[in-house]
Steps between C-alpha positions, in 0.01 A plus 500: 500500500632842407478791739583868464504776757594865465522751778664797659602583855659808657767420759605750769866548409738593218564283195854394600371369834214311333746352248727384781201348684379296202851357476533426875419138594424591864246768407346274236476208745312725744276646229393191303188347658567141613872522425694243698837548333647748253868476416730687264687264266667778298447871433216408263366169630308393810341181634177505696266278698149642535190350662176595322129426534260543210151389596525136613850454355791557736857448386860587560669624183875478451648693215750736345471864405733685265533872428560586134496813283632691801496880474593604855329685665211531255388143441554143400328185390446226759472144366430199713343163546399286792379149567233425757480121475153367417358852543671596177750746365531868425733670256511840347644844504439855609621831364565748783549873442592760763430872458492799731143550626355851456421534872827348619612144536534251217237373260548132418314368194482127434375276219481127576446208263491153650404143423369271769426130478386207707228524764541878516400536136187293563373755753414752232626840400272709718614336827867485400505863382327615819753323720791628286371857543468445879858368520627794290323751727640329810852494351493872417352583842782309670762658272360845570521440877859381463585818307307748716717733706494411868257719691654697786407384847193687622499658845303308762127523440536601136491289188651550161280461197663349200363280226784337312254303286563550131254665267417221259316524174458168320452574136346166410526126500365222285520127464 
């Protein structure tokens, strides 16, 4: 089953910092929902183990991710594939572009094309796309929190108000 997803998110820091974060295995491990392991193999290749649940199907995917067409700090292509045993497989790529956001921070645009097979593909496009969108939103929320400047300690009795959640705008998805 083919899947596409396109979206945009504004992250609360400069482009160089976002670029460094999307190349940092520790930040990625903390940001990817269900990530159990994320290791750097080389400057452009990573291995990952991620636990996912899509409807009744739960699986642990092990795979590799490679960065190609690198144009630091403005973007790259991310290509990867993973195996989830009887649950199936996923493979595909994403084009990521970073630009300065008009109101500050960094705008990250992404275009994803993926193929999934096995039990996951049997669940249907609507469910799979919905879960993929949820995982993407959670990833960008976690990444935004990791990138947000630390709030100063508030005096006793006061609180600080900050919302490091990204402003997301999915452009569309289809199956």
